MMTF fields as JSON, N, C-alpha, C and O atoms, coordinates in Angstrom:
{
  "mmtfVersion": "1.0.0",
  "mmtfProducer": "UNKNOWN",
  "numBonds": 455,
  "numAtoms": 456,
  "numGroups": 114,
  "numChains": 1,
  "numModels": 1,
  "chainsPerModel": [1],
  "groupsPerChain": [114],
  "chainIdList": ["A"],
  "bondAtomList": [4, 2, 8, 6, 12, 10, 16, 14, 20, 18, 24, 22, 28, 26, 32, 30, 36, 34, 40, 38, 44, 42, 48, 46, 52, 50, 56, 54, 60, 58, 64, 62, 68, 66, 72, 70, 76, 74, 80, 78, 84, 82, 88, 86, 92, 90, 96, 94, 100, 98, 104, 102, 108, 106, 112, 110, 116, 114, 120, 118, 124, 122, 128, 126, 132, 130, 136, 134, 140, 138, 144, 142, 148, 146, 152, 150, 156, 154, 160, 158, 164, 162, 168, 166, 172, 170, 176, 174, 180, 178, 184, 182, 188, 186, 192, 190, 196, 194, 200, 198, 204, 202, 208, 206, 212, 210, 216, 214, 220, 218, 224, 222, 228, 226, 232, 230, 236, 234, 240, 238, 244, 242, 248, 246, 252, 250, 256, 254, 260, 258, 264, 262, 268, 266, 272, 270, 276, 274, 280, 278, 284, 282, 288, 286, 292, 290, 296, 294, 300, 298, 304, 302, 308, 306, 312, 310, 316, 314, 320, 318, 324, 322, 328, 326, 332, 330, 336, 334, 340, 338, 344, 342, 348, 346, 352, 350, 356, 354, 360, 358, 364, 362, 368, 366, 372, 370, 376, 374, 380, 378, 384, 382, 388, 386, 392, 390, 396, 394, 400, 398, 404, 402, 408, 406, 412, 410, 416, 414, 420, 418, 424, 422, 428, 426, 432, 430, 436, 434, 440, 438, 444, 442, 448, 446, 452, 450],
  "bondOrderList": [1, 1, 1, 1, 1, 1, 1, 1, 1, 1, 1, 1, 1, 1, 1, 1, 1, 1, 1, 1, 1, 1, 1, 1, 1, 1, 1, 1, 1, 1, 1, 1, 1, 1, 1, 1, 1, 1, 1, 1, 1, 1, 1, 1, 1, 1, 1, 1, 1, 1, 1, 1, 1, 1, 1, 1, 1, 1, 1, 1, 1, 1, 1, 1, 1, 1, 1, 1, 1, 1, 1, 1, 1, 1, 1, 1, 1, 1, 1, 1, 1, 1, 1, 1, 1, 1, 1, 1, 1, 1, 1, 1, 1, 1, 1, 1, 1, 1, 1, 1, 1, 1, 1, 1, 1, 1, 1, 1, 1, 1, 1, 1, 1],
  "groupList": [{"groupName": "UNK", "atomNameList": ["N", "CA", "C", "O"], "elementList": ["N", "C", "C", "O"], "formalChargeList": [0, 0, 0, 0], "bondAtomList": [1, 0, 2, 1, 3, 2], "bondOrderList": [1, 1, 2], "singleLetterCode": "X", "chemCompType": "L-PEPTIDE LINKING"}],
  "groupTypeList": [0, 0, 0, 0, 0, 0, 0, 0, 0, 0, 0, 0, 0, 0, 0, 0, 0, 0, 0, 0, 0, 0, 0, 0, 0, 0, 0, 0, 0, 0, 0, 0, 0, 0, 0, 0, 0, 0, 0, 0, 0, 0, 0, 0, 0, 0, 0, 0, 0, 0, 0, 0, 0, 0, 0, 0, 0, 0, 0, 0, 0, 0, 0, 0, 0, 0, 0, 0, 0, 0, 0, 0, 0, 0, 0, 0, 0, 0, 0, 0, 0, 0, 0, 0, 0, 0, 0, 0, 0, 0, 0, 0, 0, 0, 0, 0, 0, 0, 0, 0, 0, 0, 0, 0, 0, 0, 0, 0, 0, 0, 0, 0, 0, 0],
  "groupIdList": [1, 2, 3, 4, 5, 6, 7, 8, 9, 10, 11, 12, 13, 14, 15, 16, 17, 18, 19, 20, 21, 22, 23, 24, 25, 26, 27, 28, 29, 30, 31, 32, 33, 34, 35, 36, 37, 38, 39, 40, 41, 42, 43, 44, 45, 46, 47, 48, 49, 50, 51, 52, 53, 54, 55, 56, 57, 58, 59, 60, 61, 62, 63, 64, 65, 66, 67, 68, 69, 70, 71, 72, 73, 74, 75, 76, 77, 78, 79, 80, 81, 82, 83, 84, 85, 86, 87, 88, 89, 90, 91, 92, 93, 94, 95, 96, 97, 98, 99, 100, 101, 102, 103, 104, 105, 106, 107, 108, 109, 110, 111, 112, 113, 114],
  "secStructList": [7, 7, 2, 2, 2, 2, 2, 2, 2, 2, 2, 2, 2, 2, 2, 2, 2, 2, 2, 2, 2, 2, 2, 6, 1, 7, 6, 6, 6, 7, 2, 2, 2, 2, 2, 2, 2, 2, 2, 2, 2, 2, 2, 2, 2, 2, 2, 2, 2, 2, 2, 2, 2, 2, 7, 7, 4, 4, 4, 2, 2, 2, 2, 2, 2, 2, 2, 2, 2, 2, 2, 2, 2, 2, 2, 2, 2, 2, 2, 2, 7, 2, 2, 2, 2, 2, 2, 2, 2, 2, 2, 2, 6, 6, 6, 7, 2, 2, 2, 2, 2, 2, 2, 2, 2, 2, 2, 2, 2, 2, 2, 2, 2, 7],
  "xCoordList": [51.022, 50.926, 50.386, 49.372, 51.075, 50.651, 49.49, 49.293, 48.727, 47.55, 47.887, 47.187, 48.944, 49.272, 49.684, 49.455, 50.286, 50.659, 49.425, 49.42, 48.392, 47.123, 46.511, 46.018, 46.543, 46.013, 46.808, 46.232, 48.111, 48.964, 48.661, 48.625, 48.445, 48.077, 46.735, 46.6, 45.754, 44.435, 44.53, 43.889, 45.333, 45.51, 46.153, 45.681, 47.22, 47.904, 46.988, 47.0, 46.204, 45.278, 44.214, 43.885, 43.684, 42.687, 43.253, 42.59, 44.467, 45.123, 45.37, 45.182, 45.792, 45.998, 44.716, 44.739, 43.611, 42.317, 41.947, 41.48, 42.156, 41.875, 42.722, 42.217, 44.007, 44.916, 44.46, 44.43, 44.107, 43.659, 42.409, 42.291, 41.494, 40.239, 40.49, 39.892, 41.364, 41.584, 42.45, 42.395, 43.245, 44.051, 43.212, 43.64, 42.012, 41.135, 40.635, 40.199, 40.69, 40.248, 39.16, 39.356, 38.036, 36.952, 36.148, 34.946, 36.799, 36.162, 35.002, 34.053, 35.052, 34.003, 32.747, 31.692, 32.852, 31.7, 31.003, 29.832, 31.717, 31.172, 30.61, 31.376, 29.282, 28.674, 29.225, 29.372, 29.528, 30.059, 31.438, 31.692, 32.31, 33.665, 33.608, 34.322, 32.763, 32.638, 32.207, 32.803, 31.194, 30.716, 31.781, 31.911, 32.534, 33.589, 34.678, 35.306, 34.914, 35.89, 35.508, 36.362, 34.234, 33.765, 33.854, 34.143, 33.605, 33.742, 35.205, 35.501, 36.114, 37.542, 37.947, 38.702, 37.452, 37.764, 37.226, 37.909, 36.011, 35.43, 36.219, 36.258, 36.839, 37.62, 38.946, 39.342, 39.623, 40.952, 40.93, 41.904, 39.84, 39.77, 39.961, 40.807, 39.218, 39.415, 40.838, 41.383, 41.431, 42.796, 43.753, 44.591, 43.634, 44.556, 44.336, 45.301, 43.091, 42.786, 43.332, 43.888, 43.179, 43.677, 45.2, 45.814, 45.817, 47.279, 47.829, 48.881, 47.132, 47.559, 47.762, 48.631, 46.955, 46.978, 47.91, 48.499, 48.056, 48.728, 50.038, 50.772, 50.345, 51.535, 52.814, 52.947, 53.752, 55.043, 55.883, 55.599, 56.893, 57.764, 58.297, 58.387, 58.648, 59.255, 58.303, 58.758, 57.008, 56.03, 55.761, 55.138, 56.212, 55.817, 56.416, 55.804, 57.572, 58.125, 57.191, 56.896, 56.732, 55.815, 54.464, 53.879, 53.972, 52.697, 52.808, 51.897, 53.909, 54.105, 54.205, 53.703, 54.846, 54.895, 53.491, 53.147, 52.688, 51.31, 50.478, 49.671, 50.671, 49.973, 50.306, 49.42, 51.587, 51.991, 51.365, 50.964, 51.285, 50.613, 49.133, 48.582, 48.507, 47.101, 46.922, 45.931, 47.851, 47.779, 47.905, 47.219, 48.769, 48.89, 47.574, 47.119, 46.98, 45.699, 44.62, 43.809, 44.612, 43.606, 43.698, 42.675, 44.905, 45.072, 44.465, 43.799, 44.69, 44.105, 42.576, 41.879, 42.068, 40.62, 40.022, 38.959, 40.697, 40.162, 40.075, 39.246, 40.918, 40.898, 39.626, 39.197, 39.016, 37.805, 36.549, 35.483, 36.656, 35.477, 35.871, 36.315, 35.711, 36.103, 35.341, 35.817, 34.172, 33.404, 34.13, 34.061, 34.822, 35.566, 36.673, 36.905, 37.35, 38.382, 37.762, 38.337, 36.612, 35.93, 35.605, 35.802, 35.113, 34.794, 36.048, 36.032, 37.118, 38.391, 38.91, 39.384, 38.821, 39.274, 38.415, 38.936, 37.113, 36.235, 36.558, 36.481, 36.916, 37.195, 38.552, 38.679, 39.565, 40.934, 41.66, 42.826, 41.001, 41.653, 42.17, 43.119, 41.558, 42.012, 43.366, 44.088, 43.721, 45.017, 45.985, 47.191, 45.467, 46.312, 45.872, 45.098, 46.361, 45.916, 46.164, 45.483, 47.123, 47.395, 46.188, 46.048, 45.315, 44.095, 43.188, 42.591, 43.087, 42.274, 42.873, 42.147, 44.195, 44.857, 44.61, 44.317, 44.728, 44.48, 43.043, 42.795, 42.104, 40.705, 40.543, 39.831, 41.187, 41.105, 41.664, 41.082, 42.78, 43.39, 42.451, 42.248, 41.888, 40.959, 39.733, 39.294, 39.181, 38.026, 38.378, 37.583, 39.557, 40.003, 40.168, 39.786, 40.733, 40.91, 39.567, 39.392, 38.619, 37.275, 36.598, 35.963, 36.73, 36.132, 36.761, 36.068, 38.047, 38.751, 38.309, 38.303, 37.937, 37.481, 36.078, 35.692, 35.315, 33.915, 33.777, 32.661],
  "yCoordList": [-28.744, -29.079, -30.511, -30.863, -31.302, -32.683, -32.71, -31.77, -33.789, -33.923, -33.722, -32.992, -34.361, -34.226, -32.792, -32.337, -32.074, -30.687, -29.811, -28.918, -30.06, -29.334, -29.642, -28.743, -30.913, -31.306, -30.645, -30.18, -30.609, -29.979, -28.486, -27.919, -27.859, -26.445, -26.236, -25.318, -27.078, -26.952, -27.14, -26.423, -28.105, -28.363, -27.152, -26.693, -26.642, -25.469, -24.247, -23.465, -24.084, -22.958, -23.031, -22.017, -24.214, -24.388, -24.082, -23.452, -24.523, -24.232, -22.738, -22.168, -22.099, -20.653, -19.898, -18.91, -20.353, -19.716, -19.876, -18.929, -21.071, -21.281, -20.34, -19.699, -20.266, -19.414, -17.954, -17.277, -17.48, -16.094, -15.832, -14.782, -16.764, -16.562, -16.475, -15.642, -17.323, -17.271, -16.072, -15.611, -15.574, -14.381, -13.11, -12.075, -13.187, -12.015, -11.593, -10.455, -12.476, -12.102, -13.016, -14.226, -12.454, -13.178, -14.047, -13.841, -15.008, -15.871, -16.668, -16.977, -17.001, -17.806, -16.992, -17.56, -15.673, -14.799, -14.364, -13.986, -14.418, -13.955, -15.141, -16.006, -15.206, -16.366, -16.632, -17.79, -15.59, -15.78, -16.444, -17.424, -15.903, -16.454, -17.864, -18.751, -18.074, -19.396, -20.432, -21.505, -20.124, -21.038, -21.252, -22.345, -20.204, -20.311, -21.295, -21.906, -21.459, -22.447, -23.848, -24.61, -24.172, -25.494, -25.653, -26.739, -24.577, -24.608, -24.847, -25.627, -24.172, -24.383, -25.827, -26.424, -26.38, -27.772, -28.703, -29.638, -28.447, -29.269, -29.123, -30.05, -27.975, -27.73, -28.495, -29.109, -28.455, -29.059, -30.564, -31.25, -31.085, -32.512, -33.431, -34.323, -33.263, -34.187, -34.143, -35.169, -32.96, -32.839, -33.635, -34.379, -33.484, -34.183, -35.695, -36.46, -36.126, -37.558, -38.174, -39.273, -37.484, -37.997, -37.979, -38.893, -36.951, -36.914, -38.145, -38.663, -38.602, -39.796, -40.97, -41.814, -41.016, -42.144, -41.928, -42.888, -40.683, -40.468, -39.686, -39.655, -39.061, -38.205, -39.03, -40.062, -38.562, -39.248, -38.937, -37.996, -39.727, -39.563, -38.144, -37.608, -37.542, -36.215, -35.14, -34.07, -35.402, -34.42, -34.523, -33.628, -35.587, -35.83, -34.869, -34.62, -34.329, -33.34, -32.132, -31.634, -31.671, -30.521, -30.872, -30.056, -32.068, -32.495, -32.517, -32.066, -33.035, -33.08, -31.677, -31.436, -30.751, -29.363, -28.777, -28.097, -29.045, -28.545, -29.21, -28.55, -30.502, -31.196, -30.554, -30.352, -30.232, -29.594, -28.216, -27.832, -27.479, -26.176, -26.359, -25.599, -27.358, -27.632, -28.027, -27.643, -28.774, -29.142, -27.911, -27.815, -26.981, -25.729, -24.944, -24.414, -24.876, -24.187, -24.901, -24.257, -26.22, -27.003, -26.741, -26.671, -26.596, -26.317, -24.962, -24.833, -23.962, -22.636, -22.731, -22.165, -23.446, -23.6, -24.274, -23.876, -25.282, -26.047, -25.206, -25.479, -24.193, -23.351, -22.523, -22.169, -22.208, -21.385, -22.191, -21.871, -23.23, -24.003, -25.434, -25.705, -26.353, -27.74, -28.407, -29.392, -27.883, -28.507, -28.413, -29.337, -27.306, -27.162, -28.215, -28.819, -28.43, -29.47, -30.847, -31.681, -31.088, -32.371, -32.596, -33.693, -31.568, -31.665, -31.939, -32.75, -31.262, -31.455, -32.878, -33.513, -33.373, -34.739, -35.774, -36.775, -35.544, -36.467, -36.448, -37.478, -35.283, -35.152, -35.727, -36.377, -35.491, -35.829, -36.762, -37.086, -37.191, -38.056, -39.356, -39.935, -39.823, -41.051, -40.919, -41.907, -39.721, -39.509, -38.696, -38.702, -38.008, -37.259, -37.667, -36.954, -38.799, -39.32, -38.361, -38.445, -37.464, -36.509, -35.631, -35.131, -35.433, -34.649, -35.359, -34.717, -36.676, -37.449, -37.367, -37.251, -37.427, -37.299, -35.913, -35.791, -34.883, -33.521, -33.379, -32.704, -34.006, -33.973, -34.664, -34.159, -35.796, -36.512, -35.665, -35.609, -35.012, -34.143, -32.987, -32.655, -32.385, -31.269, -31.691, -30.975, -32.871, -33.369, -33.664, -33.396, -34.21, -34.496, -33.203, -33.131, -32.184, -30.892, -30.258, -29.674, -30.377, -29.838, -30.572, -29.948, -31.887, -32.681, -32.357, -32.327, -32.117, -31.79, -30.443, -30.246, -29.511, -28.194, -28.235, -27.356, -29.263, -29.336, -29.78, -29.885],
  "zCoordList": [-39.328, -37.922, -37.802, -38.406, -37.026, -36.818, -35.837, -35.066, -35.87, -35.022, -33.54, -32.839, -33.068, -31.645, -31.307, -30.186, -32.259, -32.008, -31.822, -30.975, -32.598, -32.446, -31.088, -30.407, -30.69, -29.382, -28.254, -27.27, -28.403, -27.405, -27.306, -26.214, -28.458, -28.477, -27.76, -26.951, -28.054, -27.421, -25.905, -25.137, -25.494, -24.061, -23.387, -22.347, -23.974, -23.419, -23.413, -22.463, -24.462, -24.558, -23.462, -22.845, -23.223, -22.165, -20.79, -19.966, -20.544, -19.265, -19.131, -18.056, -20.223, -20.204, -19.888, -19.153, -20.434, -20.151, -18.676, -18.043, -18.136, -16.705, -15.85, -14.928, -16.168, -15.413, -15.457, -14.43, -16.645, -16.782, -15.952, -15.32, -15.949, -15.199, -13.698, -13.017, -13.18, -11.73, -11.335, -10.196, -12.276, -11.995, -12.009, -11.498, -12.597, -12.664, -11.289, -11.114, -10.329, -8.992, -8.468, -8.363, -8.145, -7.47, -8.429, -8.595, -9.053, -10.047, -9.461, -10.181, -8.206, -7.589, -7.299, -7.017, -7.367, -7.114, -8.398, -8.373, -9.514, -10.784, -11.559, -11.984, -11.756, -12.426, -13.827, -14.217, -14.581, -15.934, -15.885, -16.584, -15.06, -14.944, -14.381, -14.847, -13.382, -12.773, -13.81, -13.897, -14.584, -15.629, -16.701, -17.252, -16.989, -17.995, -17.589, -18.453, -16.286, -15.825, -16.314, -16.768, -16.216, -16.625, -18.149, -18.653, -18.86, -20.328, -20.7, -21.605, -19.999, -20.251, -19.97, -20.737, -18.882, -18.538, -19.618, -20.037, -20.062, -21.132, -22.435, -23.244, -22.638, -23.854, -23.814, -24.804, -22.673, -22.621, -22.376, -22.684, -21.83, -21.496, -22.703, -22.636, -23.805, -24.93, -25.488, -25.895, -25.506, -26.015, -25.137, -25.648, -23.813, -22.908, -22.953, -22.968, -22.974, -23.019, -24.315, -24.292, -25.422, -26.698, -26.735, -27.286, -26.155, -26.094, -25.388, -25.761, -24.389, -23.645, -24.601, -24.383, -25.657, -26.589, -27.777, -28.274, -28.246, -29.533, -29.476, -30.464, -28.357, -28.307, -28.393, -27.736, -29.213, -29.282, -28.039, -27.297, -27.839, -26.67, -26.534, -25.43, -27.656, -27.613, -27.077, -26.67, -27.069, -26.598, -25.101, -24.53, -24.457, -23.075, -22.068, -21.029, -22.332, -21.398, -21.321, -20.235, -22.475, -22.506, -21.885, -21.173, -22.149, -21.559, -20.039, -19.344, -19.522, -18.066, -17.471, -16.373, -18.181, -17.724, -17.64, -16.673, -18.659, -18.663, -17.567, -16.913, -17.368, -16.281, -14.936, -14.105, -14.721, -13.469, -13.311, -12.212, -14.4, -14.368, -14.008, -13.212, -14.594, -14.296, -12.827, -12.205, -12.276, -10.861, -9.961, -8.943, -10.326, -9.552, -9.603, -8.59, -10.776, -10.931, -10.124, -9.459, -10.182, -9.451, -7.953, -7.273, -7.44, -6.019, -5.659, -4.632, -6.493, -6.265, -6.326, -5.484, -7.321, -7.454, -6.223, -5.748, -5.714, -4.579, -3.314, -2.446, -3.2, -2.004, -1.912, -0.814, -3.054, -3.054, -3.329, -2.804, -4.142, -4.506, -4.85, -5.965, -3.897, -4.128, -5.282, -5.847, -5.631, -6.709, -8.046, -8.857, -8.28, -9.531, -9.591, -10.638, -8.468, -8.417, -8.633, -9.333, -8.047, -8.238, -9.713, -10.236, -10.373, -11.805, -12.629, -13.555, -12.287, -12.976, -12.765, -13.706, -11.542, -11.246, -11.967, -12.459, -12.032, -12.763, -14.26, -14.929, -14.774, -16.199, -16.587, -17.625, -15.758, -16.148, -15.182, -15.404, -14.129, -13.146, -13.724, -13.196, -14.802, -15.432, -16.1, -16.234, -16.518, -17.179, -16.311, -16.556, -15.313, -14.369, -12.95, -12.312, -12.466, -11.169, -9.999, -8.977, -10.144, -9.07, -8.778, -7.661, -9.759, -9.535, -8.532, -7.668, -8.646, -7.703, -6.299, -5.312, -6.222, -4.927, -4.327, -3.137, -5.143, -4.685, -4.188, -3.189, -4.877, -4.445, -3.092, -2.223, -2.907, -1.622, -0.487, 0.596, -0.73, 0.275, 0.607, 1.775, -0.42, -0.232, 0.576, 1.477, 0.242, 0.977, 2.437, 3.338, 2.662, 4.05, 4.832, 6.0, 4.201, 4.874, 5.203, 6.272, 4.278, 4.511, 5.659, 6.509, 5.687, 6.758, 8.095, 9.113, 8.112, 9.36, 9.911, 11.126, 9.033, 9.463, 10.049, 10.82, 9.679, 10.127, 11.554, 12.063]
}
């Protein structure tokens, strides 16, 4: 297995863990599950940041698919707890700018509700 393949696996695994946690139900109410979201983000962040630097062209279609999956998850997370989205944007916004945009939209929606 090449280095970038291991990183791609780690990134996909972290996204899979996030997806499983939010599919479990009331993740924002359960302290263990809630804390685990941040652990998952910390797990997948180095892999994604490093992929930005070392992944060959042939890997980018899969990386973009995973990024899109992460954006879908981030949207679900933001609906219940904007702080998780903020943490995700701070961690990966440099390599996935759409996360920063999603955070701005979420903050604007929250401000409009107030």
